[in-house]
C-alpha positions as CSV (number, residue, x, y, z in Angstrom):
1,M,13.6,18.7,22.3
2,C,12.2,19.4,19.0
3,E,10.3,16.5,17.2
4,H,12.4,17.2,14.0
5,V,15.7,16.4,15.5
6,F,17.1,13.0,14.9
7,P,20.1,11.5,16.8
8,S,22.0,9.9,14.1
9,T,23.1,11.2,10.5
10,S,21.9,7.9,9.0
11,P,19.7,8.1,6.0
12,E,17.3,6.0,7.8
13,A,17.2,8.0,10.8
14,L,16.8,11.0,8.4
15,L,13.7,9.3,6.4
16,A,12.0,8.4,9.9
17,A,12.2,12.0,11.0
18,V,10.6,13.3,7.8
19,L,7.9,10.8,8.0
20,K,7.3,11.8,11.5
21,S,6.9,15.3,10.5
22,N,4.1,13.9,8.2
23,A,2.2,12.2,10.8
24,N,-0.2,15.0,12.0
25,T,-1.4,15.7,8.0
26,G,-5.1,16.0,8.2
27,N,-6.1,14.7,5.2
28,P,-5.9,10.8,5.2
29,R,-5.1,10.3,1.2
30,L,-2.6,13.6,1.4
31,K,-0.8,11.9,3.9
32,E,-0.8,8.6,2.3
33,I,0.6,10.2,-1.0
34,L,3.0,12.5,0.9
35,E,4.5,9.3,2.6
36,I,4.9,7.2,-0.3
37,G,6.5,10.1,-2.1
38,I,9.0,11.0,0.6
39,R,10.1,7.2,0.9
40,H,10.5,7.1,-2.9
41,L,12.3,10.1,-3.2
42,H,14.8,9.4,-0.4
43,A,15.4,6.0,-2.1
44,F,15.8,7.9,-5.6
45,A,18.4,10.3,-4.2
46,L,20.6,7.2,-2.6
47,E,20.3,5.0,-5.6
48,A,21.4,7.7,-7.9
49,D,23.8,8.7,-5.4
50,L,22.6,12.5,-6.3
51,A,25.0,15.2,-5.8
52,P,24.1,18.6,-4.5
53,A,24.7,20.4,-7.8
54,E,22.5,17.5,-9.5
55,L,19.8,18.4,-7.1
56,E,20.0,22.2,-7.9
57,V,19.7,21.3,-11.6
58,G,16.4,19.2,-11.0
59,L,15.1,21.9,-8.8
60,D,15.9,24.7,-11.6
61,F,14.3,22.6,-14.1
62,L,10.8,22.3,-12.1
63,V,11.0,26.0,-11.9
64,A,11.5,26.4,-15.4
65,I,8.4,24.1,-15.9
66,G,6.2,26.4,-13.8
67,Q,7.6,29.5,-15.5
68,A,6.8,28.0,-19.0
69,S,3.2,27.3,-18.1
70,G,0.1,29.8,-18.5
71,P,-3.2,30.1,-20.1
72,K,-2.2,28.7,-23.3
73,K,0.3,26.0,-22.2
74,H,0.8,23.6,-19.5
75,E,4.3,22.4,-19.4
76,G,3.7,20.3,-16.3
77,I,1.3,18.2,-18.2
78,L,3.6,18.0,-21.3
79,L,6.0,16.6,-18.7
80,A,3.8,14.1,-17.2
81,D,3.1,13.2,-21.0
82,I,6.6,12.5,-22.3
83,L,7.6,10.8,-19.2
84,G,4.6,8.2,-19.5
85,L,3.4,9.3,-16.0
86,A,0.2,10.6,-17.6
87,T,-0.7,7.3,-19.4
88,L,0.2,5.2,-16.8
89,V,-1.9,6.8,-14.1
90,Q,-4.9,6.4,-16.8
91,L,-4.5,3.0,-17.4
92,N,-4.1,2.2,-13.7
93,D,-6.9,4.1,-13.1
94,A,-8.8,2.0,-15.9
95,R,-7.5,-1.4,-15.1
96,H,-10.8,-3.0,-13.9
97,A,-12.6,-1.6,-16.9
98,L,-10.0,-2.8,-19.2
99,E,-10.1,-6.4,-17.8
100,A,-13.9,-6.3,-18.4
101,G,-13.4,-5.2,-22.3
102,G,-13.4,-1.2,-21.8
103,T,-11.9,0.9,-24.2
104,E,-8.4,2.0,-23.4
105,P,-8.3,5.8,-22.1
106,A,-5.8,8.0,-23.6
107,L,-4.7,11.8,-23.0
108,I,-7.4,14.6,-23.3
109,G,-4.5,16.8,-24.1
110,P,-4.4,20.6,-24.1
111,F,-6.5,21.1,-27.3
112,W,-10.1,20.4,-26.0
113,R,-12.3,23.4,-26.1
114,A,-15.5,24.2,-24.0
115,N,-18.6,24.7,-26.2
116,Q,-17.5,22.8,-29.0
117,P,-20.1,23.0,-31.7
118,E,-23.3,20.9,-31.7
119,R,-23.8,18.8,-34.9
120,K,-26.2,16.3,-36.2
121,N,-25.3,12.7,-36.6
122,G,-23.6,12.5,-40.1
123,E,-22.7,16.2,-40.3
124,R,-18.8,17.5,-41.2
125,I,-16.8,18.8,-38.5
126,S,-14.7,20.4,-41.3
127,T,-15.3,23.3,-43.6
128,D,-15.7,22.5,-47.3
129,D,-12.1,24.1,-48.0
130,T,-10.3,22.1,-45.6
131,P,-7.7,20.1,-47.6
132,G,-7.2,16.3,-47.0
133,P,-8.4,12.9,-47.9
134,R,-12.1,12.6,-46.7
135,L,-12.6,10.4,-43.5
136,T,-16.0,8.8,-42.4
137,V,-16.2,7.8,-38.9
138,T,-18.9,5.8,-37.4
139,G,-19.1,4.8,-33.7
140,Q,-21.1,3.4,-31.3
141,V,-21.1,3.8,-27.4
142,L,-21.7,0.9,-25.2
143,S,-21.7,-0.1,-21.5
144,L,-19.1,-2.9,-20.3
145,D,-22.1,-5.4,-20.6
146,G,-22.9,-4.4,-24.3
147,T,-26.0,-2.1,-23.8
148,P,-26.2,0.7,-26.1
149,L,-26.0,3.8,-24.4
150,A,-28.6,6.3,-26.1
151,G,-28.2,10.2,-25.5
152,A,-24.6,9.9,-24.6
153,R,-22.6,12.8,-25.6
154,V,-19.5,12.3,-27.9
155,E,-17.0,15.1,-28.4
156,T,-14.3,14.8,-30.8
157,W,-11.5,17.1,-32.1
158,Q,-8.4,16.7,-34.3
159,A,-5.3,18.4,-36.0
160,S,-5.8,19.4,-39.7
161,P,-3.5,17.5,-42.3
162,K,-1.0,20.0,-41.8
163,G,-0.8,18.9,-38.0
164,L,-2.4,22.0,-36.3
165,Y,-5.3,22.3,-34.4
166,E,-7.5,25.3,-35.3
167,N,-6.8,27.4,-32.2
168,Q,-2.9,27.1,-33.4
169,D,-3.7,28.1,-37.2
170,E,-5.0,31.4,-38.0
171,S,-6.0,30.1,-41.6
172,Q,-8.5,27.7,-39.9
173,P,-11.8,28.8,-38.9
174,R,-12.8,28.9,-35.3
175,M,-13.9,25.4,-34.2
176,N,-13.1,23.8,-37.2
177,L,-12.2,20.1,-37.0
178,R,-14.3,19.9,-33.9
179,G,-17.9,18.7,-33.0
180,R,-20.3,17.5,-30.1
181,F,-22.7,14.8,-30.9
182,V,-25.7,12.7,-29.2
183,T,-25.9,9.0,-29.7
184,D,-29.1,7.8,-30.9
185,E,-31.2,5.1,-29.8
186,N,-28.7,2.5,-30.8
187,G,-25.8,4.4,-29.1
188,S,-24.7,5.2,-32.4
189,F,-23.0,8.4,-33.8
190,S,-21.3,9.3,-37.1
191,F,-19.7,12.4,-38.9
192,E,-17.5,13.2,-41.9
193,S,-14.1,14.9,-41.6
194,V,-10.7,14.7,-43.1
195,R,-7.7,12.4,-42.3
196,P,-5.5,13.7,-39.5
197,A,-1.8,14.2,-39.5
198,G,0.8,13.4,-36.8
199,Y,2.5,16.5,-35.3
200,P,5.2,17.5,-32.9
201,V,4.8,18.1,-29.2
202,P,5.8,21.9,-28.2
203,V,9.6,21.9,-27.8
204,D,9.9,25.8,-26.8
205,G,10.2,25.2,-23.4
206,P,12.1,22.9,-20.5
207,C,10.3,19.6,-21.9
208,G,11.8,20.1,-25.4
209,E,15.3,20.6,-23.5
210,L,14.6,17.3,-22.0
211,L,13.9,15.5,-25.1
212,A,16.7,16.9,-26.8
213,A,19.2,15.8,-24.0
214,Q,17.2,12.2,-24.6
215,N,17.8,12.5,-28.2
216,R,14.3,11.6,-28.5
217,H,12.0,12.5,-31.6
218,T,9.0,14.9,-30.5
219,M,6.2,13.5,-32.7
220,R,2.9,12.2,-32.0
221,P,1.1,9.7,-34.5
222,A,-1.9,11.0,-36.4
223,H,-5.0,10.6,-34.1
224,L,-8.5,11.5,-33.4
225,H,-9.9,12.7,-29.9
226,F,-12.9,11.5,-28.3
227,L,-14.4,12.5,-25.0
228,V,-17.6,10.4,-24.1
229,V,-20.2,11.6,-21.3
230,A,-23.2,8.8,-20.3
231,P,-25.2,9.0,-17.3
232,G,-24.2,6.5,-14.5
233,H,-20.8,5.7,-16.5
234,K,-17.3,7.4,-15.8
235,V,-16.1,9.7,-18.6
236,L,-14.1,8.2,-21.1
237,A,-11.2,10.4,-22.7
238,T,-9.7,8.3,-25.5
239,Q,-7.8,8.8,-28.9
240,F,-7.7,6.5,-31.9
241,F,-4.3,6.4,-33.8
242,D,-3.6,5.6,-37.6
243,V,-1.7,2.3,-37.5
244,D,0.0,3.3,-40.8
245,D,1.8,6.6,-39.4
246,P,5.2,6.2,-39.1
247,H,5.3,7.0,-35.4
248,A,2.5,4.6,-34.6
249,Q,4.5,2.3,-32.5
250,D,6.5,5.3,-30.8
251,D,4.2,7.7,-29.6
252,V,6.3,10.3,-27.7
253,V,3.8,10.6,-25.1
254,F,3.3,6.6,-25.0
255,G,-0.4,7.1,-25.7
256,A,-1.0,4.7,-28.8
257,V,-1.7,1.6,-27.0
258,G,-3.8,-1.6,-27.5
259,S,-7.1,-1.3,-29.6
260,L,-6.6,2.3,-30.1
261,L,-4.1,1.7,-33.0
262,R,-6.3,1.3,-35.7
263,Q,-6.4,0.9,-39.6
264,F,-8.0,3.9,-41.5
265,E,-9.5,1.6,-44.1
266,S,-10.1,2.7,-47.6
267,D,-14.0,3.4,-48.8
268,G,-13.6,2.2,-52.2
269,A,-13.6,5.8,-53.5
270,S,-11.1,8.7,-52.9
271,G,-11.5,8.7,-48.9
272,F,-11.3,6.6,-45.7
273,K,-13.4,5.1,-43.0
274,L,-13.0,4.3,-39.4
275,D,-15.5,2.5,-37.0
276,V,-15.1,2.8,-33.2
277,K,-16.7,1.1,-30.4
278,L,-16.7,3.2,-26.9
279,R,-17.2,0.7,-24.3
280,M,-17.6,2.7,-20.9
281,E,-17.2,1.8,-17.3
282,P,-20.3,2.1,-14.9
283,G,-19.7,4.9,-12.2
284,E,-19.7,8.4,-11.1
285,T,-19.8,11.0,-14.3
286,R,-17.2,13.5,-13.5
287,V,-16.6,15.9,-16.4
288,P,-12.9,17.2,-16.5
289,K,-11.9,20.6,-16.6
290,C,-11.6,22.0,-20.0
291,P,-8.2,23.4,-20.8
292,I,-9.3,25.8,-23.6
293,P,-12.6,28.1,-23.4
């Protein structure tokens, strides 16, 4: 008798048969993930009393997610973002660091670029003709025990006051509002920029249709991205958000959490200033794959 044949039409017997078919999966972690996923999928279908036509709609949606992805857009990442899954996974992975006072992680997002320009501390990441109020950013990279981390690589990128990254906007010079810095002996870095603006996530694919069906807005609050690489520490990807942005409390991808919501303070002249502490967890240094060349 085939091992996949089950003697009953009960959901419990079907689940047992499907789990048995996973028993010989070679990779232990894959086996564990599949087993948990199978259990939850079956439970979901029963709790939702899912109809065959509804299952078909859901499968067509997943196919559309794949079809909408390409070299310049990853609709699957966007789906994980707008459902809060990506933020949940990041916060859960960093839970021990957060208990010890580490900086909250946030989404890398689709706009980090490889080979961002290396700049000296204090330099501008925006061209002189980039419009918008001046923003001065100072920061320090620390280990969880408060030790300053000299020689850490700090990458930053942001949208313009129009809400566009330079690779989306032909009017901006290449690599505008981007930079790569190295911390000094005190773990410090600094740069000049302009105050960023919020912007909508892409809505030209199935994720946009889902947001519309949920009657949700599409906006991300104004923010600056940081990615920090220091030997002997886990890579930290995070963002700092403008608490005065109208969507600071309801980020469409649920990334504006905890201490990442910050006041962009007046510098007493015509600009603003932001000071950040980036507290990193010791561990293996694994740099994530960059989404844009």
